[in-house]
Wavefront OBJ file of the C-alpha trace (Angstrom):
o trace
v -6.623 3.905 -3.642
v -5.641 4.277 -0.339
v -3.620 7.047 0.177
v -2.388 9.383 -1.883
v 1.475 8.651 -3.716
v 2.150 12.408 -2.800
v 1.445 10.783 0.704
v 4.277 8.801 0.275
v 7.420 9.287 1.057
v 10.961 8.416 -1.325
v 13.430 6.897 -0.004
v 17.210 8.137 -0.547
v 17.077 5.257 -3.638
v 14.814 6.178 -5.340
v 15.645 10.329 -4.522
v 19.094 9.556 -6.370
v 17.039 7.546 -8.640
v 15.815 10.171 -9.964
v 18.434 13.178 -9.461
v 19.971 11.399 -12.566
v 16.862 9.162 -14.685
v 17.279 8.147 -18.458
v 14.009 6.909 -19.709
v 15.821 6.056 -22.167
v 17.871 3.029 -20.260
v 18.250 -0.201 -21.084
v 19.641 -3.298 -21.031
v 19.838 -4.299 -24.563
v 20.469 -8.499 -23.727
v 17.753 -9.019 -21.121
v 15.226 -6.987 -23.154
v 14.896 -8.252 -25.866
v 15.240 -12.330 -24.448
v 11.745 -11.330 -22.986
v 10.199 -9.903 -25.667
v 10.809 -12.651 -27.512
v 10.301 -15.457 -25.267
v 6.427 -13.103 -23.542
v 5.532 -13.054 -27.562
v 2.981 -10.025 -26.821
v 1.971 -11.400 -23.567
v 1.846 -9.475 -20.326
v 2.550 -12.784 -17.924
v 4.288 -15.590 -19.109
v 4.571 -18.142 -16.200
v 7.722 -19.747 -17.842
v 9.021 -23.914 -17.486
v 12.009 -22.819 -14.535
v 9.438 -22.569 -11.716
v 9.084 -19.052 -10.171
v 10.236 -17.415 -13.049
v 7.448 -15.380 -14.588
v 8.579 -12.937 -17.672
v 6.134 -9.389 -17.537
v 5.306 -7.667 -20.712
v 3.282 -4.294 -21.291
v 3.011 -1.547 -24.015
v 1.262 1.024 -21.162
v 1.452 1.904 -17.599
v -0.205 -0.024 -15.582
v -2.875 1.712 -12.564
v -1.641 0.567 -9.043
v -2.260 -2.555 -8.136
v -2.522 -4.267 -4.458
v -1.008 -7.833 -4.251
v 1.312 -10.156 -1.978
v 4.634 -10.252 -2.965
v 6.479 -13.311 -2.622
v 10.364 -13.375 -1.176
v 11.905 -12.178 -4.915
v 13.770 -10.360 -7.527
v 12.343 -8.141 -10.075
v 15.106 -7.008 -13.019
v 13.744 -4.422 -15.526
v 15.125 -4.711 -19.352
v 13.261 -1.185 -20.296
v 10.968 0.824 -18.792
v 9.911 1.097 -15.014
v 8.267 0.284 -12.080
v 7.292 1.842 -8.297
v 6.568 -0.266 -5.519
v 5.239 1.416 -2.743
v 5.252 -0.352 1.210
v 3.439 1.349 3.405
v 4.518 5.198 2.778
v 7.387 3.890 1.306
v 8.436 4.445 -2.365
v 10.452 2.262 -4.600
v 10.998 2.531 -8.061
v 13.655 1.099 -10.184
v 14.382 0.346 -13.864
v 17.264 -1.481 -16.132
v 20.165 -0.032 -14.264
v 18.801 -1.729 -10.534
v 16.564 -4.947 -9.695
v 13.985 -5.048 -6.715
v 14.274 -7.774 -3.951
v 12.248 -8.647 -0.737
v 13.331 -11.379 1.432
v 9.596 -11.669 2.678
v 5.957 -11.934 1.581
v 4.909 -8.341 1.964
v 1.464 -6.666 1.248
v 2.880 -4.349 -1.804
v 1.170 -2.101 -4.430
v 2.605 -1.871 -7.938
v 2.324 -0.065 -11.403
v 4.774 0.203 -14.595
v 5.444 3.954 -14.824
v 7.121 3.919 -18.162
v 6.022 1.801 -21.081
v 4.623 2.586 -24.588
v 3.681 0.472 -27.418
v 6.844 0.830 -29.005
v 9.021 0.797 -26.201
v 6.974 -1.382 -23.721
v 7.938 -2.001 -20.522
v 9.745 -5.647 -20.065
v 10.714 -7.409 -16.893
v 11.487 -10.997 -14.922
v 10.808 -12.012 -11.439
v 11.922 -14.695 -9.856
v 11.415 -16.328 -6.732
v 13.888 -16.769 -4.112
v 14.275 -20.577 -2.849
v 15.623 -19.898 0.480
v 16.479 -23.791 1.208
v 19.037 -22.679 -1.665
v 19.552 -19.658 0.085
v 20.726 -21.259 3.567
v 22.518 -23.943 2.190
v 24.726 -20.855 0.258
v 24.664 -19.156 3.516
v 26.169 -22.267 5.553
v 29.044 -22.720 3.031
v 30.044 -19.059 2.829
v 29.871 -17.774 6.085
v 29.449 -14.484 6.677
v 28.613 -12.512 10.051
v 24.530 -11.630 10.276
v 24.501 -7.545 11.766
v 21.968 -8.286 14.099
v 21.857 -4.944 15.618
v 20.622 -3.570 12.812
v 16.853 -4.188 11.219
v 15.928 -3.036 7.758
v 12.610 -3.152 5.419
v 12.112 -6.759 3.723
v 12.869 -4.781 0.498
v 15.350 -2.693 -1.390
v 16.243 -1.630 -4.558
v 19.893 -1.619 -5.557
v 21.932 -1.045 -8.674
v 21.922 -4.563 -11.096
v 25.516 -5.494 -11.779
v 27.046 -7.287 -14.721
v 27.956 -10.401 -12.171
v 24.494 -10.492 -11.421
v 23.158 -9.317 -15.265
v 25.033 -12.203 -16.697
v 23.740 -15.769 -14.849
v 19.798 -14.058 -15.484
v 20.198 -14.145 -19.060
v 21.837 -17.528 -19.594
v 18.485 -18.756 -17.231
v 16.752 -16.911 -19.827
v 18.247 -18.523 -23.055
v 17.862 -22.529 -21.079
v 14.169 -21.379 -22.132
v 14.883 -21.889 -25.774
v 16.858 -25.439 -24.790
v 14.155 -26.943 -22.166
v 15.421 -29.976 -21.967
v 18.485 -28.494 -20.478
v 16.186 -26.762 -17.669
v 15.666 -30.037 -14.912
v 20.088 -30.091 -15.160
v 21.383 -26.496 -15.322
v 18.757 -24.259 -14.124
v 19.821 -25.105 -10.211
v 23.043 -24.190 -10.703
v 22.152 -21.523 -12.382
v 19.511 -19.945 -9.332
v 23.128 -20.871 -7.188
v 24.302 -18.486 -9.335
v 22.383 -15.477 -8.496
v 21.717 -16.813 -4.692
v 25.534 -16.480 -4.287
v 25.087 -12.981 -6.116
v 23.140 -11.935 -4.336
v 24.198 -12.665 -0.685
v 27.659 -10.975 -1.789
v 25.874 -8.376 -3.170
v 25.064 -5.193 -0.641
v 21.805 -6.715 0.100
v 23.379 -10.305 0.930
v 23.245 -8.974 4.536
v 18.685 -8.500 3.843
v 18.976 -12.528 3.702
v 21.185 -13.431 5.653
v 19.482 -11.703 8.376
v 16.089 -13.357 7.203
v 17.858 -16.978 6.992
v 19.841 -16.830 10.331
v 18.448 -18.690 13.095
v 18.020 -16.261 16.394
v 17.925 -13.155 14.555
v 15.112 -10.967 15.155
v 15.176 -10.787 11.685
v 13.848 -14.908 11.630
v 11.793 -14.545 14.381
v 9.833 -11.803 12.324
v 9.212 -13.380 8.886
v 8.538 -17.208 11.553
v 6.103 -14.786 12.682
v 5.347 -13.445 8.868
v 4.320 -17.324 8.050
v 1.762 -17.891 10.467
v 0.032 -14.936 9.945
v -0.065 -15.764 6.606
v -1.722 -19.675 7.386
v -3.628 -18.717 9.898
v -4.881 -15.376 8.784
v -8.570 -15.415 8.679
v -8.008 -16.453 12.988
v -8.230 -13.192 15.636
v -4.962 -12.161 16.222
v -3.099 -11.254 19.776
v -0.574 -9.488 19.121
v 1.124 -10.038 22.490
v 0.569 -13.851 22.424
v 2.729 -13.256 18.565
v 5.402 -11.429 20.579
v 5.319 -14.367 22.884
v 5.994 -16.635 20.021
v 8.631 -14.466 19.184
v 10.176 -14.586 22.038
v 10.487 -10.820 22.118
v 8.648 -8.106 24.425
v 5.057 -6.768 23.173
v 6.573 -3.742 22.456
v 10.401 -4.574 20.525
v 8.865 -7.460 18.306
v 6.394 -4.243 17.693
v 9.655 -2.242 16.871
v 10.530 -4.809 15.075
v 7.724 -5.705 12.584
v 7.185 -2.930 11.587
v 10.836 -1.837 10.887
v 10.849 -5.224 8.740
v 7.620 -4.357 7.385
v 6.934 -0.769 7.344
v 3.261 -1.730 9.136
v 2.116 -3.150 12.457
v 0.573 -7.024 12.803
v -2.341 -6.155 12.402
v -1.743 -4.121 10.117
v -0.756 -6.677 7.424
v -3.228 -9.278 8.320
v -5.556 -6.934 6.996
v -3.877 -7.025 3.781
v -3.764 -10.526 3.783
v -7.173 -10.839 4.435
v -8.126 -8.494 2.119
v -5.836 -10.131 -0.590
v -7.523 -13.225 0.027
v -10.895 -12.111 -0.340
v -10.107 -10.589 -3.512
v -8.598 -13.782 -4.327
v -11.605 -16.031 -3.665
v -14.136 -13.071 -5.474
v -11.849 -13.305 -8.981
v -11.209 -17.511 -9.862
v -13.813 -18.745 -7.149
v -16.850 -16.808 -7.687
v -17.468 -16.215 -4.191
v -20.243 -13.444 -3.564
v -18.905 -10.155 -1.147
v -20.056 -11.830 2.649
v -19.135 -14.987 1.833
v -15.575 -13.384 1.327
v -15.751 -10.976 4.270
v -16.581 -14.156 6.236
v -14.039 -16.714 5.160
v -11.079 -14.520 5.890
v -11.616 -14.457 9.901
v -14.135 -10.494 8.719
v -16.802 -10.624 11.517
v -18.598 -7.181 10.097
v -19.637 -7.233 6.017
v -19.627 -2.990 6.563
v -16.397 -3.138 7.918
v -14.879 -5.623 5.042
v -16.542 -3.630 3.024
v -15.188 -0.299 3.728
v -11.278 -1.621 4.739
v -11.776 -2.963 0.635
v -13.132 0.558 -0.529
v -9.546 1.003 1.128
v -7.821 -0.979 0.131
v -8.791 -1.335 -3.420
v -10.613 1.699 -4.140
v -13.258 0.495 -5.089
v -16.223 -1.177 -3.606
v -15.934 -5.389 -3.502
v -18.405 -5.719 -6.567
v -17.851 -2.992 -8.509
v -14.042 -4.014 -8.003
v -14.473 -8.013 -9.275
v -16.208 -5.490 -12.304
v -13.570 -4.236 -13.194
v -10.730 -7.211 -13.317
v -13.407 -9.256 -15.004
v -14.057 -6.451 -17.271
v -9.644 -6.339 -18.071
v -9.495 -9.698 -18.350
v -11.732 -10.406 -20.794
v -11.154 -7.278 -22.721
l 1 2 3 4 5 6 7 8 9 10 11 12 13 14 15 16 17 18 19 20 21 22 23 24 25 26 27 28 29 30 31 32 33 34 35 36 37 38 39 40 41 42 43 44 45 46 47 48 49 50 51 52 53 54 55 56 57 58 59 60 61 62 63 64 65 66 67 68 69 70 71 72 73 74 75 76 77 78 79 80 81 82 83 84 85 86 87 88 89 90 91 92 93 94 95 96 97 98 99 100 101 102 103 104 105 106 107 108 109 110 111 112 113 114 115 116 117 118 119 120 121 122 123 124 125 126 127 128 129 130 131 132 133 134 135 136 137 138 139 140 141 142 143 144 145 146 147 148 149 150 151 152 153 154 155 156 157 158 159 160 161 162 163 164 165 166 167 168 169 170 171 172 173 174 175 176 177 178 179 180 181 182 183 184 185 186 187 188 189 190 191 192 193 194 195 196 197 198 199 200 201 202 203 204 205 206 207 208 209 210 211 212 213 214 215 216 217 218 219 220 221 222 223 224 225 226 227 228 229 230 231 232 233 234 235 236 237 238 239 240 241 242 243 244 245 246 247 248 249 250 251 252 253 254 255 256 257 258 259 260 261 262 263 264 265 266 267 268 269 270 271 272 273 274 275 276 277 278 279 280 281 282 283 284 285 286 287 288 289 290 291 292 293 294 295 296 297 298 299 300 301 302 303 304 305 306 307 308 309 310 311 312 313 314 315 316 317 318
């Protein structure tokens, strides 16, 4: 699907991890909690809004989807995420964070029946993060842009509140009162850590990251409409060349490439969950040419629409 992995470039973080990679790495407290709470399911959406658990007994095929602003931890196993031509690999000693919606391709690369992949994803509450930024201001580096996705080492101060958050799932009557407090602690730790600048750049009004995030919100809401890059640049208050540069620095792709991936992921959802045929889905998401839609869909998902949906349905029903 898409370019072979050999065509992608590794980030410095990944290369450093590969140098010291240890496939026996495990976070016992996190792994044991996820194992019990997942109860054998591949994915569990918990009673805590935005928190999901994941358990897989074998490596998975690369899958394309929109990754919402979130933090992802692993108790056991390894996962690979591709953004543009950048490759991110993380494990039980590292976490992945994204500050904006990004079209990624990801797959689990280390899992067995005896040692299943055990992970969690928690969406970021940008409103809560914004309030924390007001309460605990810090200088934002406005001169340097970076990708809206990163991998960092997992500290005990970040791991601890996550284990307490999972413990709340055994006491659902406490979730409404205590989960927001623990999540606030998690976001505070993130803002104080190495990825704090990443979050602050996106949430700081007037910053280029904030301007690009606003355009991304617009593209998500208007993905089926024709787009002119100079009009997007004008919305962001930037020249066309500066807009292109900042957008690519944060998303690893151009605005038109970003829109195309939103369209194709939405078309896939419509065919899978709403039972649209390929032509109807293509027109619904803004394509004027079904043949162009089929070509671009096959390039992204590795198969023509009808075959891809058939494969997805068969995976669900097995």
